[in-house]
Backbone as XML, in Angstrom:
<?xml version="1.0"?>
<chain id="A" units="angstrom">
  <residue number="1" name="UNK">
    <atom name="N" x="0.846" y="-1.178" z="0.000"/>
    <atom name="CA" x="0.000" y="0.000" z="0.000"/>
    <atom name="C" x="0.894" y="1.246" z="0.000"/>
  </residue>
  <residue number="2" name="UNK">
    <atom name="N" x="0.636" y="2.165" z="-0.927"/>
    <atom name="CA" x="1.482" y="3.351" z="-1.028"/>
    <atom name="C" x="1.114" y="4.355" z="0.063"/>
  </residue>
  <residue number="3" name="UNK">
    <atom name="N" x="2.127" y="5.087" z="0.495"/>
    <atom name="CA" x="1.956" y="6.090" z="1.547"/>
    <atom name="C" x="1.256" y="7.321" z="0.976"/>
  </residue>
  <residue number="4" name="UNK">
    <atom name="N" x="0.366" y="7.892" z="1.752"/>
    <atom name="CA" x="-0.285" y="9.138" z="1.351"/>
    <atom name="C" x="0.101" y="10.240" z="2.323"/>
  </residue>
  <residue number="5" name="UNK">
    <atom name="N" x="0.150" y="11.444" z="1.809"/>
    <atom name="CA" x="0.374" y="12.632" z="2.622"/>
    <atom name="C" x="-0.911" y="13.449" z="2.611"/>
  </residue>
  <residue number="6" name="UNK">
    <atom name="N" x="-1.045" y="14.309" z="3.591"/>
    <atom name="CA" x="-2.223" y="15.153" z="3.703"/>
    <atom name="C" x="-1.786" y="16.613" z="3.772"/>
  </residue>
  <residue number="7" name="UNK">
    <atom name="N" x="-2.469" y="17.451" z="3.018"/>
    <atom name="CA" x="-2.241" y="18.893" z="3.042"/>
    <atom name="C" x="-3.569" y="19.583" z="3.318"/>
  </residue>
  <residue number="8" name="UNK">
    <atom name="N" x="-3.521" y="20.631" z="4.116"/>
    <atom name="CA" x="-4.709" y="21.417" z="4.419"/>
    <atom name="C" x="-4.466" y="22.847" z="3.956"/>
  </residue>
  <residue number="9" name="UNK">
    <atom name="N" x="-5.462" y="23.397" z="3.280"/>
    <atom name="CA" x="-5.340" y="24.736" z="2.700"/>
    <atom name="C" x="-6.593" y="25.548" z="3.017"/>
  </residue>
  <residue number="10" name="UNK">
    <atom name="N" x="-6.444" y="26.872" z="3.009"/>
    <atom name="CA" x="-7.568" y="27.765" z="3.296"/>
    <atom name="C" x="-7.669" y="28.843" z="2.218"/>
  </residue>
  <residue number="11" name="UNK">
    <atom name="N" x="-8.873" y="29.338" z="2.058"/>
    <atom name="CA" x="-9.171" y="30.400" z="1.098"/>
    <atom name="C" x="-10.501" y="31.023" z="1.503"/>
  </residue>
  <residue number="12" name="UNK">
    <atom name="N" x="-10.713" y="32.271" z="1.162"/>
    <atom name="CA" x="-11.993" y="32.914" z="1.433"/>
    <atom name="C" x="-12.788" y="33.081" z="0.145"/>
  </residue>
  <residue number="13" name="UNK">
    <atom name="N" x="-14.095" y="33.089" z="0.320"/>
    <atom name="CA" x="-14.996" y="33.468" z="-0.761"/>
    <atom name="C" x="-15.375" y="34.929" z="-0.560"/>
  </residue>
  <residue number="14" name="UNK">
    <atom name="N" x="-15.801" y="35.572" z="-1.622"/>
    <atom name="CA" x="-16.337" y="36.920" z="-1.483"/>
    <atom name="C" x="-17.552" y="36.813" z="-0.555"/>
  </residue>
  <residue number="15" name="UNK">
    <atom name="N" x="-17.681" y="37.740" z="0.358"/>
    <atom name="CA" x="-18.713" y="37.662" z="1.387"/>
    <atom name="C" x="-20.061" y="38.112" z="0.829"/>
  </residue>
  <residue number="16" name="UNK">
    <atom name="N" x="-20.626" y="37.255" z="-0.011"/>
    <atom name="CA" x="-21.885" y="37.526" z="-0.692"/>
    <atom name="C" x="-22.650" y="36.205" z="-0.729"/>
  </residue>
  <residue number="17" name="UNK">
    <atom name="N" x="-23.824" y="36.164" z="-0.103"/>
    <atom name="CA" x="-24.562" y="34.906" z="0.032"/>
    <atom name="C" x="-24.890" y="34.259" z="-1.312"/>
  </residue>
  <residue number="18" name="UNK">
    <atom name="N" x="-25.238" y="35.063" z="-2.318"/>
    <atom name="CA" x="-25.539" y="34.498" z="-3.641"/>
    <atom name="C" x="-24.299" y="33.876" z="-4.268"/>
  </residue>
  <residue number="19" name="UNK">
    <atom name="N" x="-23.157" y="34.568" z="-4.165"/>
    <atom name="CA" x="-21.913" y="34.023" z="-4.721"/>
    <atom name="C" x="-21.495" y="32.748" z="-3.989"/>
  </residue>
  <residue number="20" name="UNK">
    <atom name="N" x="-21.652" y="32.728" z="-2.668"/>
    <atom name="CA" x="-21.300" y="31.540" z="-1.887"/>
    <atom name="C" x="-22.188" y="30.365" z="-2.307"/>
  </residue>
  <residue number="21" name="UNK">
    <atom name="N" x="-23.476" y="30.602" z="-2.470"/>
    <atom name="CA" x="-24.401" y="29.540" z="-2.896"/>
    <atom name="C" x="-24.048" y="29.029" z="-4.289"/>
  </residue>
  <residue number="22" name="UNK">
    <atom name="N" x="-23.710" y="29.922" z="-5.187"/>
    <atom name="CA" x="-23.337" y="29.520" z="-6.543"/>
    <atom name="C" x="-22.049" y="28.711" z="-6.522"/>
  </residue>
  <residue number="23" name="UNK">
    <atom name="N" x="-21.075" y="29.140" z="-5.727"/>
    <atom name="CA" x="-19.815" y="28.414" z="-5.595"/>
    <atom name="C" x="-20.065" y="26.992" z="-5.094"/>
  </residue>
  <residue number="24" name="UNK">
    <atom name="N" x="-20.891" y="26.872" z="-4.067"/>
    <atom name="CA" x="-21.222" y="25.545" z="-3.531"/>
    <atom name="C" x="-21.890" y="24.688" z="-4.599"/>
  </residue>
  <residue number="25" name="UNK">
    <atom name="N" x="-22.777" y="25.279" z="-5.376"/>
    <atom name="CA" x="-23.461" y="24.543" z="-6.439"/>
    <atom name="C" x="-22.467" y="24.018" z="-7.472"/>
  </residue>
  <residue number="26" name="UNK">
    <atom name="N" x="-21.494" y="24.847" z="-7.868"/>
    <atom name="CA" x="-20.471" y="24.374" z="-8.808"/>
    <atom name="C" x="-19.734" y="23.161" z="-8.257"/>
  </residue>
  <residue number="27" name="UNK">
    <atom name="N" x="-19.542" y="23.127" z="-6.942"/>
    <atom name="CA" x="-18.794" y="22.021" z="-6.343"/>
    <atom name="C" x="-19.653" y="20.778" z="-6.107"/>
  </residue>
  <residue number="28" name="UNK">
    <atom name="N" x="-20.934" y="20.877" z="-6.379"/>
    <atom name="CA" x="-21.784" y="19.684" z="-6.410"/>
    <atom name="C" x="-21.734" y="19.026" z="-7.790"/>
  </residue>
  <residue number="29" name="UNK">
    <atom name="N" x="-21.223" y="19.766" z="-8.769"/>
    <atom name="CA" x="-21.153" y="19.282" z="-10.152"/>
    <atom name="C" x="-19.825" y="19.701" z="-10.788"/>
  </residue>
  <residue number="30" name="UNK">
    <atom name="N" x="-18.730" y="19.304" z="-10.163"/>
    <atom name="CA" x="-17.406" y="19.679" z="-10.684"/>
    <atom name="C" x="-17.214" y="19.056" z="-12.066"/>
  </residue>
  <residue number="31" name="UNK">
    <atom name="N" x="-16.686" y="19.863" z="-12.972"/>
    <atom name="CA" x="-16.473" y="19.378" z="-14.338"/>
    <atom name="C" x="-15.615" y="18.109" z="-14.329"/>
  </residue>
  <residue number="32" name="UNK">
    <atom name="N" x="-15.953" y="17.117" z="-15.164"/>
    <atom name="CA" x="-15.183" y="15.868" z="-15.194"/>
    <atom name="C" x="-13.703" y="16.080" z="-15.520"/>
  </residue>
  <residue number="33" name="UNK">
    <atom name="N" x="-13.412" y="17.065" z="-16.352"/>
    <atom name="CA" x="-12.013" y="17.337" z="-16.709"/>
    <atom name="C" x="-11.216" y="17.824" z="-15.496"/>
  </residue>
  <residue number="34" name="UNK">
    <atom name="N" x="-11.892" y="18.496" z="-14.575"/>
    <atom name="CA" x="-11.228" y="18.973" z="-13.358"/>
    <atom name="C" x="-10.961" y="17.794" z="-12.427"/>
  </residue>
  <residue number="35" name="UNK">
    <atom name="N" x="-11.945" y="16.924" z="-12.294"/>
    <atom name="CA" x="-11.765" y="15.720" z="-11.468"/>
    <atom name="C" x="-10.583" y="14.898" z="-11.991"/>
  </residue>
  <residue number="36" name="UNK">
    <atom name="N" x="-10.524" y="14.730" z="-13.314"/>
    <atom name="CA" x="-9.433" y="13.959" z="-13.915"/>
    <atom name="C" x="-8.089" y="14.638" z="-13.685"/>
  </residue>
  <residue number="37" name="UNK">
    <atom name="N" x="-8.053" y="15.956" z="-13.841"/>
    <atom name="CA" x="-6.783" y="16.674" z="-13.658"/>
    <atom name="C" x="-6.265" y="16.524" z="-12.232"/>
  </residue>
  <residue number="38" name="UNK">
    <atom name="N" x="-7.162" y="16.531" z="-11.266"/>
    <atom name="CA" x="-6.751" y="16.344" z="-9.873"/>
    <atom name="C" x="-6.134" y="14.956" z="-9.676"/>
  </residue>
  <residue number="39" name="UNK">
    <atom name="N" x="-6.811" y="13.949" z="-10.183"/>
    <atom name="CA" x="-6.293" y="12.578" z="-10.043"/>
    <atom name="C" x="-4.961" y="12.407" z="-10.776"/>
  </residue>
  <residue number="40" name="UNK">
    <atom name="N" x="-4.851" y="13.027" z="-11.940"/>
    <atom name="CA" x="-3.626" y="12.889" z="-12.745"/>
    <atom name="C" x="-2.395" y="13.479" z="-12.058"/>
  </residue>
  <residue number="41" name="UNK">
    <atom name="N" x="-2.602" y="14.405" z="-11.113"/>
    <atom name="CA" x="-1.456" y="15.009" z="-10.416"/>
    <atom name="C" x="-1.049" y="14.242" z="-9.162"/>
  </residue>
  <residue number="42" name="UNK">
    <atom name="N" x="-1.784" y="13.157" z="-8.856"/>
    <atom name="CA" x="-1.456" y="12.357" z="-7.676"/>
    <atom name="C" x="-2.343" y="12.622" z="-6.481"/>
  </residue>
  <residue number="43" name="UNK">
    <atom name="N" x="-3.413" y="13.386" z="-6.682"/>
    <atom name="CA" x="-4.366" y="13.630" z="-5.597"/>
    <atom name="C" x="-5.312" y="12.439" z="-5.527"/>
  </residue>
  <residue number="44" name="UNK">
    <atom name="N" x="-5.349" y="11.799" z="-4.371"/>
    <atom name="CA" x="-6.204" y="10.630" z="-4.167"/>
    <atom name="C" x="-7.576" y="11.023" z="-3.642"/>
  </residue>
  <residue number="45" name="UNK">
    <atom name="N" x="-7.640" y="12.094" z="-2.880"/>
    <atom name="CA" x="-8.916" y="12.586" z="-2.378"/>
    <atom name="C" x="-8.774" y="14.083" z="-2.100"/>
  </residue>
  <residue number="46" name="UNK">
    <atom name="N" x="-9.850" y="14.801" z="-2.363"/>
    <atom name="CA" x="-9.908" y="16.236" z="-2.060"/>
    <atom name="C" x="-11.267" y="16.521" z="-1.453"/>
  </residue>
  <residue number="47" name="UNK">
    <atom name="N" x="-11.262" y="17.237" z="-0.344"/>
    <atom name="CA" x="-12.501" y="17.632" z="0.317"/>
    <atom name="C" x="-12.416" y="19.126" z="0.605"/>
  </residue>
  <residue number="48" name="UNK">
    <atom name="N" x="-13.545" y="19.819" z="0.420"/>
    <atom name="CA" x="-13.621" y="21.238" z="0.749"/>
    <atom name="C" x="-14.745" y="21.423" z="1.763"/>
  </residue>
  <residue number="49" name="UNK">
    <atom name="N" x="-14.431" y="22.136" z="2.840"/>
    <atom name="CA" x="-15.397" y="22.463" z="3.879"/>
    <atom name="C" x="-15.595" y="23.973" z="3.886"/>
  </residue>
  <residue number="50" name="UNK">
    <atom name="N" x="-16.765" y="24.390" z="4.382"/>
    <atom name="CA" x="-17.122" y="25.801" z="4.343"/>
    <atom name="C" x="-17.756" y="26.235" z="5.660"/>
  </residue>
  <residue number="51" name="UNK">
    <atom name="N" x="-17.403" y="27.419" z="6.123"/>
    <atom name="CA" x="-18.124" y="28.104" z="7.191"/>
    <atom name="C" x="-18.125" y="29.584" z="6.840"/>
  </residue>
  <residue number="52" name="UNK">
    <atom name="N" x="-19.293" y="30.186" z="6.814"/>
    <atom name="CA" x="-19.384" y="31.584" z="6.392"/>
    <atom name="C" x="-18.799" y="31.722" z="4.991"/>
  </residue>
  <residue number="53" name="UNK">
    <atom name="N" x="-17.804" y="32.596" z="4.857"/>
    <atom name="CA" x="-17.148" y="32.734" z="3.554"/>
    <atom name="C" x="-15.748" y="32.104" z="3.551"/>
  </residue>
  <residue number="54" name="UNK">
    <atom name="N" x="-15.413" y="31.334" z="4.592"/>
    <atom name="CA" x="-14.102" y="30.673" z="4.691"/>
    <atom name="C" x="-14.186" y="29.248" z="4.149"/>
  </residue>
  <residue number="55" name="UNK">
    <atom name="N" x="-13.203" y="28.878" z="3.336"/>
    <atom name="CA" x="-13.083" y="27.523" z="2.807"/>
    <atom name="C" x="-11.873" y="26.842" z="3.411"/>
  </residue>
  <residue number="56" name="UNK">
    <atom name="N" x="-11.986" y="25.537" z="3.608"/>
    <atom name="CA" x="-10.903" y="24.711" z="4.123"/>
    <atom name="C" x="-10.841" y="23.473" z="3.249"/>
  </residue>
  <residue number="57" name="UNK">
    <atom name="N" x="-9.690" y="23.180" z="2.673"/>
    <atom name="CA" x="-9.538" y="22.039" z="1.769"/>
    <atom name="C" x="-8.515" y="21.058" z="2.329"/>
  </residue>
  <residue number="58" name="UNK">
    <atom name="N" x="-8.863" y="19.777" z="2.268"/>
    <atom name="CA" x="-7.948" y="18.709" z="2.654"/>
    <atom name="C" x="-7.616" y="17.919" z="1.396"/>
  </residue>
  <residue number="59" name="UNK">
    <atom name="N" x="-6.334" y="17.812" z="1.098"/>
    <atom name="CA" x="-5.852" y="16.988" z="-0.016"/>
    <atom name="C" x="-5.125" y="15.779" z="0.540"/>
  </residue>
  <residue number="60" name="UNK">
    <atom name="N" x="-5.486" y="14.605" z="0.074"/>
    <atom name="CA" x="-4.731" y="13.393" z="0.364"/>
    <atom name="C" x="-4.063" y="12.995" z="-0.941"/>
  </residue>
  <residue number="61" name="UNK">
    <atom name="N" x="-2.741" y="12.889" z="-0.907"/>
    <atom name="CA" x="-1.966" y="12.720" z="-2.139"/>
    <atom name="C" x="-1.036" y="11.514" z="-2.029"/>
  </residue>
  <residue number="62" name="UNK">
    <atom name="N" x="-0.662" y="10.972" z="-3.203"/>
    <atom name="CA" x="0.315" y="9.885" z="-3.196"/>
    <atom name="C" x="1.724" y="10.451" z="-3.358"/>
  </residue>
  <residue number="63" name="UNK">
    <atom name="N" x="2.700" y="9.566" z="-3.396"/>
    <atom name="CA" x="4.102" y="9.997" z="-3.421"/>
    <atom name="C" x="4.500" y="10.698" z="-4.721"/>
  </residue>
  <residue number="64" name="UNK">
    <atom name="N" x="3.667" y="10.605" z="-5.765"/>
    <atom name="CA" x="3.998" y="11.279" z="-7.025"/>
    <atom name="C" x="3.597" y="12.757" z="-7.022"/>
  </residue>
  <residue number="65" name="UNK">
    <atom name="N" x="2.828" y="13.181" z="-6.029"/>
    <atom name="CA" x="2.297" y="14.550" z="-5.997"/>
    <atom name="C" x="3.334" y="15.561" z="-5.529"/>
  </residue>
  <residue number="66" name="UNK">
    <atom name="N" x="3.322" y="16.727" z="-6.177"/>
    <atom name="CA" x="3.996" y="17.920" z="-5.672"/>
    <atom name="C" x="3.199" y="19.124" z="-6.172"/>
  </residue>
  <residue number="67" name="UNK">
    <atom name="N" x="3.254" y="20.208" z="-5.407"/>
    <atom name="CA" x="2.549" y="21.414" z="-5.831"/>
    <atom name="C" x="3.155" y="21.972" z="-7.112"/>
  </residue>
  <residue number="68" name="UNK">
    <atom name="N" x="4.454" y="21.803" z="-7.290"/>
    <atom name="CA" x="5.122" y="22.271" z="-8.505"/>
    <atom name="C" x="4.625" y="21.493" z="-9.726"/>
  </residue>
  <residue number="69" name="UNK">
    <atom name="N" x="4.538" y="20.170" z="-9.583"/>
    <atom name="CA" x="4.035" y="19.326" z="-10.678"/>
    <atom name="C" x="2.601" y="19.719" z="-11.025"/>
  </residue>
  <residue number="70" name="UNK">
    <atom name="N" x="1.775" y="19.909" z="-10.000"/>
    <atom name="CA" x="0.384" y="20.287" z="-10.244"/>
    <atom name="C" x="0.305" y="21.624" z="-10.966"/>
  </residue>
  <residue number="71" name="UNK">
    <atom name="N" x="1.088" y="22.602" z="-10.539"/>
    <atom name="CA" x="1.072" y="23.923" z="-11.180"/>
    <atom name="C" x="1.463" y="23.829" z="-12.656"/>
  </residue>
  <residue number="72" name="UNK">
    <atom name="N" x="2.471" y="23.029" z="-12.955"/>
    <atom name="CA" x="2.900" y="22.866" z="-14.351"/>
    <atom name="C" x="1.813" y="22.198" z="-15.190"/>
  </residue>
  <residue number="73" name="UNK">
    <atom name="N" x="1.212" y="21.140" z="-14.654"/>
    <atom name="CA" x="0.155" y="20.449" z="-15.389"/>
    <atom name="C" x="-1.064" y="21.352" z="-15.571"/>
  </residue>
  <residue number="74" name="UNK">
    <atom name="N" x="-1.420" y="22.103" z="-14.527"/>
    <atom name="CA" x="-2.573" y="23.006" z="-14.616"/>
    <atom name="C" x="-2.350" y="24.092" z="-15.660"/>
  </residue>
  <residue number="75" name="UNK">
    <atom name="N" x="-1.131" y="24.604" z="-15.738"/>
    <atom name="CA" x="-0.818" y="25.680" z="-16.688"/>
    <atom name="C" x="-0.997" y="25.230" z="-18.136"/>
  </residue>
  <residue number="76" name="UNK">
    <atom name="N" x="-0.864" y="23.939" z="-18.380"/>
    <atom name="CA" x="-0.986" y="23.390" z="-19.734"/>
    <atom name="C" x="-2.397" y="22.913" z="-20.060"/>
  </residue>
  <residue number="77" name="UNK">
    <atom name="N" x="-3.306" y="22.997" z="-19.099"/>
    <atom name="CA" x="-4.650" y="22.448" z="-19.268"/>
    <atom name="C" x="-5.659" y="23.595" z="-19.364"/>
  </residue>
  <residue number="78" name="UNK">
    <atom name="N" x="-6.188" y="23.822" z="-20.560"/>
    <atom name="CA" x="-7.100" y="24.955" z="-20.769"/>
    <atom name="C" x="-8.386" y="24.823" z="-19.961"/>
  </residue>
  <residue number="79" name="UNK">
    <atom name="N" x="-8.876" y="23.609" z="-19.745"/>
    <atom name="CA" x="-10.090" y="23.424" z="-18.944"/>
    <atom name="C" x="-9.836" y="23.814" z="-17.488"/>
  </residue>
  <residue number="80" name="UNK">
    <atom name="N" x="-8.667" y="23.458" z="-16.960"/>
    <atom name="CA" x="-8.314" y="23.855" z="-15.590"/>
    <atom name="C" x="-8.218" y="25.372" z="-15.524"/>
  </residue>
  <residue number="81" name="UNK">
    <atom name="N" x="-7.624" y="25.992" z="-16.534"/>
    <atom name="CA" x="-7.515" y="27.454" z="-16.550"/>
    <atom name="C" x="-8.900" y="28.105" z="-16.578"/>
  </residue>
  <residue number="82" name="UNK">
    <atom name="N" x="-9.818" y="27.537" z="-17.372"/>
    <atom name="CA" x="-11.192" y="28.060" z="-17.420"/>
    <atom name="C" x="-11.877" y="27.918" z="-16.062"/>
  </residue>
  <residue number="83" name="UNK">
    <atom name="N" x="-11.727" y="26.740" z="-15.440"/>
    <atom name="CA" x="-12.332" y="26.495" z="-14.122"/>
    <atom name="C" x="-11.769" y="27.461" z="-13.086"/>
  </residue>
  <residue number="84" name="UNK">
    <atom name="N" x="-10.445" y="27.617" z="-13.077"/>
    <atom name="CA" x="-9.812" y="28.499" z="-12.088"/>
    <atom name="C" x="-10.252" y="29.946" z="-12.270"/>
  </residue>
  <residue number="85" name="UNK">
    <atom name="N" x="-10.378" y="30.395" z="-13.501"/>
    <atom name="CA" x="-10.845" y="31.765" z="-13.754"/>
    <atom name="C" x="-12.283" y="31.937" z="-13.256"/>
  </residue>
  <residue number="86" name="UNK">
    <atom name="N" x="-13.123" y="30.944" z="-13.519"/>
    <atom name="CA" x="-14.503" y="30.993" z="-13.053"/>
    <atom name="C" x="-14.559" y="30.992" z="-11.528"/>
  </residue>
  <residue number="87" name="UNK">
    <atom name="N" x="-13.792" y="30.104" z="-10.882"/>
    <atom name="CA" x="-13.811" y="30.017" z="-9.415"/>
    <atom name="C" x="-13.275" y="31.298" z="-8.784"/>
  </residue>
  <residue number="88" name="UNK">
    <atom name="N" x="-12.271" y="31.930" z="-9.419"/>
    <atom name="CA" x="-11.696" y="33.161" z="-8.872"/>
    <atom name="C" x="-12.744" y="34.276" z="-8.813"/>
  </residue>
  <residue number="89" name="UNK">
    <atom name="N" x="-13.783" y="34.204" z="-9.655"/>
    <atom name="CA" x="-14.835" y="35.223" z="-9.615"/>
    <atom name="C" x="-15.645" y="35.145" z="-8.316"/>
  </residue>
  <residue number="90" name="UNK">
    <atom name="N" x="-15.525" y="34.038" z="-7.589"/>
    <atom name="CA" x="-16.210" y="33.859" z="-6.306"/>
    <atom name="C" x="-15.245" y="33.971" z="-5.119"/>
  </residue>
  <residue number="91" name="UNK">
    <atom name="N" x="-13.967" y="33.827" z="-5.372"/>
    <atom name="CA" x="-12.963" y="33.725" z="-4.320"/>
    <atom name="C" x="-12.247" y="35.055" z="-4.095"/>
  </residue>
  <residue number="92" name="UNK">
    <atom name="N" x="-11.624" y="35.163" z="-2.904"/>
    <atom name="CA" x="-10.741" y="36.290" z="-2.615"/>
    <atom name="C" x="-9.579" y="35.764" z="-1.782"/>
  </residue>
  <residue number="93" name="UNK">
    <atom name="N" x="-8.440" y="36.338" z="-1.990"/>
    <atom name="CA" x="-7.235" y="35.890" z="-1.293"/>
    <atom name="C" x="-7.330" y="36.178" z="0.197"/>
  </residue>
  <residue number="94" name="UNK">
    <atom name="N" x="-6.699" y="35.326" z="0.980"/>
    <atom name="CA" x="-6.587" y="35.580" z="2.417"/>
    <atom name="C" x="-5.661" y="36.781" z="2.637"/>
  </residue>
  <residue number="95" name="UNK">
    <atom name="N" x="-5.856" y="37.508" z="3.718"/>
    <atom name="CA" x="-5.007" y="38.681" z="3.978"/>
    <atom name="C" x="-3.512" y="38.351" z="4.040"/>
  </residue>
  <residue number="96" name="UNK">
    <atom name="N" x="-3.154" y="37.145" z="4.462"/>
    <atom name="CA" x="-1.741" y="36.767" z="4.595"/>
    <atom name="C" x="-1.192" y="36.033" z="3.370"/>
  </residue>
  <residue number="97" name="UNK">
    <atom name="N" x="-1.920" y="36.027" z="2.270"/>
    <atom name="CA" x="-1.443" y="35.308" z="1.086"/>
    <atom name="C" x="-0.459" y="36.153" z="0.281"/>
  </residue>
  <residue number="98" name="UNK">
    <atom name="N" x="0.354" y="35.465" z="-0.497"/>
    <atom name="CA" x="1.299" y="36.127" z="-1.395"/>
    <atom name="C" x="0.571" y="36.600" z="-2.642"/>
  </residue>
  <residue number="99" name="UNK">
    <atom name="N" x="1.141" y="37.543" z="-3.389"/>
    <atom name="CA" x="0.503" y="37.984" z="-4.637"/>
    <atom name="C" x="0.242" y="36.791" z="-5.566"/>
  </residue>
  <residue number="100" name="UNK">
    <atom name="N" x="-0.931" y="36.782" z="-6.181"/>
    <atom name="CA" x="-1.359" y="35.730" z="-7.107"/>
    <atom name="C" x="-1.538" y="34.366" z="-6.440"/>
  </residue>
  <residue number="101" name="UNK">
    <atom name="N" x="-1.592" y="34.320" z="-5.119"/>
    <atom name="CA" x="-1.794" y="33.060" z="-4.403"/>
    <atom name="C" x="-3.259" y="32.958" z="-4.004"/>
  </residue>
  <residue number="102" name="UNK">
    <atom name="N" x="-3.836" y="31.801" z="-4.299"/>
    <atom name="CA" x="-5.224" y="31.573" z="-3.918"/>
    <atom name="C" x="-5.250" y="30.748" z="-2.639"/>
  </residue>
  <residue number="103" name="UNK">
    <atom name="N" x="-5.234" y="29.452" z="-2.767"/>
    <atom name="CA" x="-5.258" y="28.576" z="-1.603"/>
    <atom name="C" x="-3.940" y="28.701" z="-0.842"/>
  </residue>
  <residue number="104" name="UNK">
    <atom name="N" x="-4.023" y="28.868" z="0.472"/>
    <atom name="CA" x="-2.846" y="29.025" z="1.325"/>
    <atom name="C" x="-2.663" y="27.741" z="2.132"/>
  </residue>
  <residue number="105" name="UNK">
    <atom name="N" x="-1.456" y="27.184" z="2.053"/>
    <atom name="CA" x="-1.129" y="25.978" z="2.799"/>
    <atom name="C" x="-1.124" y="26.286" z="4.286"/>
  </residue>
  <residue number="106" name="UNK">
    <atom name="N" x="-1.807" y="25.464" z="5.067"/>
    <atom name="CA" x="-1.909" y="25.681" z="6.506"/>
    <atom name="C" x="-0.844" y="24.859" z="7.225"/>
  </residue>
  <residue number="107" name="UNK">
    <atom name="N" x="-0.421" y="25.352" z="8.381"/>
    <atom name="CA" x="0.541" y="24.636" z="9.229"/>
    <atom name="C" x="-0.212" y="23.768" z="10.217"/>
  </residue>
  <residue number="108" name="UNK">
    <atom name="N" x="0.234" y="22.524" z="10.354"/>
    <atom name="CA" x="-0.337" y="21.636" z="11.365"/>
    <atom name="C" x="0.219" y="22.043" z="12.720"/>
  </residue>
  <residue number="109" name="UNK">
    <atom name="N" x="-0.677" y="22.298" z="13.670"/>
    <atom name="CA" x="-0.224" y="22.703" z="15.001"/>
    <atom name="C" x="-0.622" y="21.696" z="16.085"/>
  </residue>
  <residue number="110" name="UNK">
    <atom name="N" x="-1.434" y="20.683" z="15.718"/>
    <atom name="CA" x="-1.850" y="19.694" z="16.714"/>
    <atom name="C" x="-2.238" y="18.400" z="16.014"/>
  </residue>
  <residue number="111" name="UNK">
    <atom name="N" x="-1.892" y="17.288" z="16.636"/>
    <atom name="CA" x="-2.282" y="15.968" z="16.147"/>
    <atom name="C" x="-2.541" y="15.086" z="17.361"/>
  </residue>
  <residue number="112" name="UNK">
    <atom name="N" x="-3.779" y="14.691" z="17.581"/>
    <atom name="CA" x="-4.158" y="13.868" z="18.717"/>
    <atom name="C" x="-3.348" y="12.585" z="18.786"/>
  </residue>
  <residue number="113" name="UNK">
    <atom name="N" x="-2.997" y="12.037" z="17.612"/>
    <atom name="CA" x="-2.316" y="10.737" z="17.566"/>
    <atom name="C" x="-0.806" y="10.840" z="17.509"/>
  </residue>
  <residue number="114" name="UNK">
    <atom name="N" x="-0.271" y="12.039" z="17.602"/>
    <atom name="CA" x="1.203" y="12.186" z="17.537"/>
    <atom name="C" x="1.836" y="11.863" z="18.865"/>
  </residue>
</chain>
């Protein structure tokens, strides 16, 4: 059985109830090309949670995954670029994010089983 790693990321949505509802609806029907692109980069599972306008994403990845590899593959995929442009119309960067950064990698500060 191959080892998996877990990454947690955060992002905000624009604080608008209609935009938040529309964003959630898109994630009930994610385009098949986006699902495939995620799997092709080594992501085994992705979950997004929401409270208010804050999003929290958990990625479970295999040993072939890297954020650099994903960025390169995404840059070459026009469907991913279309999806990201559409999603950005609902999203806003966190105050502590770098320029052009959307999802911010979170630091693990506690593990019950450690």
